[in-house]
N, C-alpha and C positions, 0 to 999 in steps of 0.2 A: 322740835323734831329730832329723832335720834339719827346719829351719823350712820351712813352706810359704810360698813367696814369689811375688810377681808374679801375683796373682790377677786384678787389674784390667787393662784395656787402655786405651790412649790414647783410642780412640774411645768406649769404654764410659763413661769418667768424664764425658764431655760429655753423655751421654744419661741419666745417673742424675738423678732428680728427687725420689725419696722421701727425706724428712727422716730424719736419723739418721747413724750411722757405717757406712761401707762399707769392709771390710778388704781391704788388698792383701797382708797377711802380714807377719810379723816386727815387729808393733807399728805399722805404718803404716796410717793410716785416712784416707779422704776423708769429711769431715763436711759434710753438707748441712743448713743451717739451715732453719727454717720459712719464712724470707723467700726461700729459694731460693739464697742465697749458698753458695758451696762453698769449703772450705779444707782444708788438709792438717794432720794432727796425728800426733804420735808418742806412743804410750802405753807406759809402762813402770812397774815397781814398784821402789821404793827405800826401804829401811828399813821394809818392810811396807806402804807407802802407794802407791796408784796415782797416778801423775803424768801430766800431759798437757803436751807441748811443741808449740807452734804452729810450723808450717813455712812458712806463707804461703798466700795465696789461690790458687785454681786458675789464674786468669789470669796471675798473676805467677810461679807455680812450676809447671812442667810435671810430668807423672807421672814422667818419667825423673829430673828434678832432685830430686823428693820422695824417690825411692828412694835416690838418692845421700846425701841428708841423713839418711834413716833408717838407712842402712848406717853412716854416721859416728857416729850416736847409739848404735847397738849396739856399735860398736867402743869407744866411750867407756865404756859399761857394763862391758864385759869387762875394761877396764883399771882399773875401779874409780872412774871419774870420772862425776859426775852430768852428763848431757847438757845440762840447763838451765843448770848452772853454767858449762859450756863453750860455751854458745850464742854468747856474744859473740865467740868466735874462729871461729865458723862463718859463712862468707860467704853469707848468705841473700839471694836476689835481691830488690832493691828496685824496685818498679814505677815507671813514669813517671806523671806526673799524668794523662795521657790514659788510660793503662791503669786507673789507680785510679778515675778518673771514670766510665769505661765500666762497670767492675765495680760501682761504687756504684749506678749507674742500674739495672743488671740486678738487683741485690739488692733495691733499693727499689721496683722496678716496680709491685708490687701496691698500694703506698700512694698512687700518683698518681691524681688524681681521674678523669682521662680521657686519651685519646690525645693531645689537644692539650697538656695539662699536661706529659706525658712528652716530647713533641717540643720544648717550650720549654726544658726542662732540657737535652736533647741539643744544641739549637742554641746556647744560651749557652755551654755548656762546650766546644763544638767551635769556634765562630766567635769569640766575644769572648775566650775563655780560650785561644785557639790558641797564643799565645807560651809558655804554661805546659806544654802537652801533652807536649813532648819532654823536659822536665826531670824528674829523679827527685824523688819526693815529699819525700825527706829533704833535698833541696838547695834547695827553694823558700823564698825569704826575703820579707821585707816589701817590699823593693825590687821583686821580681818581681811581687808582687800589685799594687802601685801602678802598675806599668807597664801592666797591663790595665785598671785602674779609672780612672785619671786622664783618658784621652781621652774617656770618656763620663760622667764623674761629674756634671758640671753640665748637659750637653746632653741626656742620656738618664737622668734620675735614677731612674726606676722600674727600668729595665733594669740600671743600675749597682747598685742596692740588691739586686736579686735575684741578680745575678752574684756579688757579694761573699758573700752568704749561702750560695750553692751551693758556692763555693770553700771556704768555712769547713767546710761539712759533709763535703766530700770529704777534706780534710786531717785532720779529726777522725777519720774512718773509717780513714785510713792510720795514724794514731797508735794507734788501738785495735788494729790488726793488728800493731803493733810496728815499723812502717816509719819512724816519726818519734818523736823524743823532745823536740824543741824546742817552745816555745809556738806556738800557731797564728798565723801571720802575717796571716790574714784576719780575725782577731777584731776586732770593732768597739769595744765598750766598753773604755775604758782603753788602747786601742792605735791603730787607724786613726782613731778619733774625734779623736785629737790630731794627725793628719797630713793629713787631708783637710778642705776647707772644708765648711761646712754646706750640705747639698744643698737645692735648691729643694723646696718642698712637692710631694709626689707628685701628679702631675696625671693625670686620666683623661679629658681632653678630646680633641678632634680634633687631628691633626697639622696644622701650618700648611701650607696649600695655596695654590698659585698659581691665580688665576682662569684658566680654560682659554683664555679669549680671548688671554692673554698668552703662552701656551706657544709658538706659532710664532716670535715674536720672540726669546724666550729661547733656543730651539734655534738660531736664526741666530747668536746671540752665542756659544753653546756650541761651534758648529762652527769658530769662529775660534781655538779653543784646541786645542793638539796633545797635551795630557796624556792618559794612559791613562784617568784618572778621568773626563775629558770624554766619551770614547767609552762608558765604562761607564754614565754617567748618561744619555746619549741612548738607549742600548740599553734601560736600565731604564724610561725614560719610554715608549718605543715598545711595549714588551712588557707594561707595567703590572705589572711584577714587584716583588717585595719586595727590599730591599737585600741580605739574606743569600742569596737565590736567585741574584742576579747574581754576587756575590763568589765563591760556591762552585761556579759553573758550570764544568764540565770539557768538553773536546772530545768525550768519549764521549757526552755528552748531546745533542750537536748533529748534526743531519742537514741539511747545506746543500742537497743535491739536493731533498729533500722540503720544505725551508724549515720545519723543525720542531725545536723544543727540547723534549726530554722530561726533566722534572725528577723524579727518583725520589722515592718516598714518604718515604724517610728524611730528605730535605731540605725537605719541605713542612710548613708549620705544621699543616695538617689531617691529616697522615700519609697522604695519598693521592697517587699519581702524578699529575702535572699536565703536560699537553701544551700547548705555547705555539706558535701559528702565527707564523711569522716573515715580516715584510713585506719588500719589496725593499730598503728602506733598512737594516733590521736585518741582512739577509743581507750587504749591502755592508760594513757595519761588521765583521761576522765574517770576511768574506773578506779584508779588509785585515789583520786580526789573525792569521789563519791563516798568513800569510806569515812571521810571527815564530816559527812552530812550532805544530803542532797534534797533538802526541802525545795518545793517548786519555785519559790520566790527567792531562795538563797543564791548568792553569787557563786559561780563556778570557781572563780579565783578570788577568794575572800582576802580582805586586808587584815591588819592587826586589830582594828577596831571592829567590834561586833556589829554586824549589819551593814558594813561598808565594804566596797570592792577593794581590790589591790590598788595601791597608789598609782596615779597616772604616770608617775616618773619611775616606777619600779623597774620596768624593762630597760629604760634608758640608763638607769644607774648600774644595772648588771653589765651592760655593754661597756660602760666606763671602767668598771672594776676589771673586766676582762681585757681592757686596753685595746678595744676594737673600734676603730674610727668609722663607724657606720651608724645609720639610724634604723629604728625598728621598721619604719615604713619602707626603708630601702630594700628589705627582703622581698617585698612585692615585686620590685624591679628585678631582683635576682631570679625570682620565679618566672617572670615574663621573659627575661632574656634566655633562660634555660629552655622554656617551652618553644620559643621561636627558633633557637639555634640547634637544639638537640632532639626535637621531636617532630612528628608529622601531624600533630593535632592542628585542626583549623584555628585560624586567628580568633574567630568569634567565640570558640569554646574557651580559649585562654582568657579572653576579655570577660566572658561570663563568669569565670572562676574568680576574677577580681571584682566582680559586681560593677563592671563598667557598662555604661549605656552605649550601645553600638548602633550606628545607622540612624537615618532620619525617622521622623514620626511614622511615615507610611510603612517603611521597612520594619519597624518595631511592631506595628500593628499586625503584620502577617507572621512575625516570629514570636508566637505566644509561648512556646516551650522554653524552659530554662536549661535544656540539654543536660539534665541531672546525670543521667547514666553515662553520657560521654565525659562529663566533668569528673565523674567518679573514677573513670579509667585514667584520666589525666592526673588527678590528685594522687592516685595509687602509684603512678609512674614517678611523680615528683617525690613522694615519700620514699620510694625505693632508691632514688638517686641520692636523697638526703641521708639515708641510713649510713652511719659510719662504717668504714671498711674494717675488716677483721684486724685484730691486734697485730702489730708489726708493719701493717701497711698504712696505718693512720699517720697523716702528716702532722707534725707538731707545728701549729700555726705560728707560734712565737719564733721558733728556730727558722722557719721558712722566711719570715719577714726579715729577720736579722741577716739571713744569707743573701736576700735579694738586694 
């Protein structure tokens, strides 16, 4: 009797959520774990014992590829060869770190405390671990892990510690699926602990911020610099954005005619879409950059490598070169202090400009507007305040510091 094959469909396997085995025929099954993770297995009997051979996760192995592997396994059985014994000669697709990281997050989604925690995982594994994402998980070495950790190891100790742990978890998952056999290169005890300097004590204080009175003079100095990072930093200050929001911005998110930057929920810390009104100076910066190329999926602030955004350390490095002891994130505090001390704009408008979630769940349910037009006025006032004074009145920041 002929085997009943190809019972599943490519679209159907993505819709299946019920835990258990779902047969495609001929010994091929899609297994859905209780966590929601999906993987392919081939079941067969040998010497009276039911055996299971893993074929890979759904994201790494398509339905068509799983059928090919199952067919090869059946051929081995007919030839008297144990498919598991012959597995080392079967070219199973090995996922990239990016694919494995996304698969891990999908599988572990239910364990995250809230949407914010989930978004933090997504952001660190996409932004900070970006150099790893295109590499196959079985090719990632200690050198690769150090490449992403060293730039932030001492300057952002909390972020670096979390990033290392998350990389370790993803690579452990890859090993459990049979995609890696070497020791985990992100392991701390007995490994990276011997290669990285002792980190500063994890701090939970505020980011070092510049007094808002000094921001206009700082921007005057910043405009004297032609680097892409200088434009990115000024844009970040004018929009009160987070570093990652600026680095990840693509032209698809920008509407120059409407002077609006719409950041999708997937890129926001709170997991909600955020609309940012753009001031004339912000539009001017973007217009200049658009002359370099404004394809929808291209980064607004491109890096030196084609198809890559500006380095996550670029703005930090320009602050160091300017010998200004503040953080990029601290400019959000400068904006908030200015708004609270120097304007009559309501608190919730300023908080909305920072994409902060204000109020309890009931209050937020009734406040459905994002107060865009009110925020447009607030950001225009901020841009006017930040605009350097006319020549002769500009404070030389370095001289001012020396005199103080």
